[in-house]
C-alpha positions as CSV (number, residue, x, y, z in Angstrom):
1,M,0.0,0.0,0.0
2,S,1.4,3.4,-1.0
3,S,1.8,6.1,1.7
4,F,-0.1,8.4,-0.7
5,E,-3.2,6.2,-0.7
6,G,-6.3,8.5,-0.7
7,I,-4.4,11.6,-2.0
8,E,-7.1,12.0,-4.7
9,D,-9.6,12.7,-2.0
10,A,-7.5,15.2,0.0
11,K,-8.7,18.7,0.6
12,I,-6.4,21.6,1.2
13,F,-7.3,23.7,4.2
14,E,-5.7,27.1,4.9
15,S,-3.5,27.1,8.0
16,A,-5.7,28.6,10.7
17,K,-4.4,30.6,13.6
18,K,-5.4,29.7,17.1
19,M,-7.6,32.1,19.0
20,R,-5.6,34.2,21.4
21,P,-6.3,33.7,25.2
22,G,-8.5,36.4,26.7
23,C,-9.8,37.7,23.3
24,N,-13.3,38.0,22.0
25,Y,-14.3,37.3,18.4
26,L,-17.3,37.6,16.0
27,L,-16.7,34.8,13.5
28,R,-18.2,33.5,10.3
29,I,-18.0,29.8,9.8
30,R,-16.1,28.8,6.6
31,R,-16.1,25.1,6.8
32,M,-15.9,22.1,9.1
33,A,-15.2,18.5,8.5
34,E,-15.0,15.3,10.5
35,R,-11.6,13.6,10.2
36,K,-9.4,11.0,11.7
37,S,-6.3,12.4,13.5
38,G,-3.0,11.3,11.8
39,R,-1.4,10.8,15.2
40,D,-3.7,8.5,17.1
41,N,-6.6,7.9,14.6
42,T,-9.2,9.6,16.9
43,T,-11.9,11.7,15.5
44,I,-11.3,15.4,15.2
45,L,-13.6,18.1,13.9
46,P,-11.6,21.0,12.6
47,V,-13.6,24.2,12.2
48,E,-12.4,27.2,10.1
49,F,-13.7,30.7,10.9
50,E,-13.2,34.0,9.3
51,V,-12.8,36.9,11.8
52,I,-15.4,39.6,11.3
53,E,-14.5,41.6,14.4
54,T,-12.2,41.1,17.4
55,D,-10.2,42.8,20.2
56,D,-7.3,40.5,19.2
57,P,-4.7,42.9,17.6
58,T,-3.0,39.9,15.9
59,S,-6.1,38.7,14.1
60,P,-7.7,41.6,12.1
61,P,-10.9,41.1,10.2
62,G,-10.5,38.6,7.4
63,T,-8.0,36.4,9.4
64,I,-8.7,32.7,9.4
65,V,-8.8,31.2,12.9
66,G,-9.5,27.6,13.8
67,W,-10.9,25.4,16.6
68,V,-10.3,21.6,16.7
69,P,-12.3,19.6,19.2
70,K,-11.0,16.1,19.6
71,Q,-13.0,13.0,20.4
72,K,-10.3,11.6,22.6
73,H,-11.4,14.1,25.2
74,G,-14.5,12.0,25.7
75,H,-17.5,13.7,27.3
76,A,-15.9,17.1,27.0
77,Y,-15.8,16.7,23.2
78,L,-19.5,16.2,23.0
79,S,-20.3,18.9,25.5
80,H,-18.2,21.4,23.5
81,L,-19.9,20.4,20.3
82,L,-23.4,20.7,21.9
83,A,-22.6,24.2,23.2
84,S,-21.1,25.4,20.0
85,T,-23.9,24.1,17.9
86,A,-26.5,25.7,20.2
87,A,-24.7,29.0,19.8
88,V,-24.5,28.7,16.0
89,C,-28.3,28.0,16.0
90,G,-28.8,31.2,18.0
91,K,-29.4,29.5,21.3
92,D,-27.7,30.3,24.6
93,P,-25.6,27.3,25.5
94,G,-26.6,27.8,29.2
95,D,-30.3,27.6,28.4
96,T,-31.4,24.1,29.5
97,E,-34.7,24.3,27.6
98,A,-33.0,25.2,24.4
99,L,-30.5,22.4,24.8
100,A,-33.2,19.9,25.5
101,A,-35.0,21.0,22.3
102,L,-31.7,20.5,20.3
103,K,-31.3,17.1,21.9
104,S,-34.8,16.0,21.0
105,Q,-35.7,13.8,18.0
106,D,-36.3,15.7,14.8
107,P,-39.7,14.4,13.5
108,T,-38.8,15.5,9.9
109,D,-35.7,13.4,9.8
110,T,-35.8,10.7,7.1
111,Q,-33.2,8.4,8.7
112,V,-34.3,5.4,10.9
113,P,-34.0,5.7,13.8
114,K,-34.6,9.5,13.7
115,R,-31.7,11.6,14.7
116,S,-31.7,14.5,17.2
117,Y,-31.7,18.0,15.8
118,V,-28.2,18.6,17.0
119,R,-26.8,15.3,15.5
120,R,-28.5,16.0,12.2
121,Y,-27.2,19.6,12.1
122,L,-23.6,18.5,12.8
123,E,-23.7,15.6,10.3
124,E,-25.0,18.0,7.6
125,A,-22.5,20.7,8.5
126,C,-19.6,18.2,8.1
127,S,-21.0,16.8,4.8
128,P,-20.2,18.3,1.4
129,A,-23.3,20.5,1.9
130,N,-21.3,22.4,4.5
131,T,-24.6,23.8,5.9
132,F,-23.0,25.9,8.7
133,A,-20.9,27.9,6.1
134,G,-21.6,31.6,6.4
135,L,-23.3,31.4,9.8
136,K,-22.0,33.7,12.5
137,V,-21.1,33.0,16.1
138,R,-19.4,34.8,19.0
139,A,-16.4,33.2,20.7
140,R,-14.3,34.1,23.8
141,A,-11.0,32.4,24.2
142,G,-10.4,31.6,27.8
143,E,-7.1,31.6,29.6
144,E,-4.5,28.9,28.8
145,Q,-4.9,25.8,30.9
146,K,-2.9,22.7,31.4
147,T,-4.2,19.1,31.8
148,K,-2.9,16.6,34.4
149,S,-0.9,15.0,31.6
150,G,0.8,18.4,30.8
151,F,-1.1,19.2,27.6
152,T,-1.8,23.0,27.3
153,F,-5.0,24.3,25.7
154,V,-7.2,27.4,25.4
155,P,-10.9,26.7,26.1
156,I,-13.2,28.4,23.6
157,Y,-16.7,29.6,24.8
158,F,-19.3,30.2,22.1
159,S,-22.4,32.3,22.2
160,P,-25.0,33.4,19.6
161,A,-23.9,36.2,17.2
């Protein structure tokens, strides 16, 4: 098997900057895709945004920034996806009623068994249809944190645009 197996299906993504700790952003989603990590074969979901406005002097409007939630982080991965999807859909991620509605089954879904609204939205957003492209969301980059294993990260908190 060639190490270039699948090159015909590869897509080129612009190199996205990370969001700067302590900064606030108004973002437009460019694209998102579900992928397997080359390092450990876990699912990742890279999301590319275009900066519309920000207080980050290093990322003026038009800059491409990214966010990459990773499945290996277990429940936190799904929690972050739920919160970010709620915000993209114009819902406050802290609103338990709005989250319950997103988690409910979509009666119009044609798949059997029917999917929840949030699952359907994410699957369609990661498909070639790229249904979240063009939608706006606000993001606040928290302060840099370190896990017990020594991995540093910046939590991103989303809210409706």
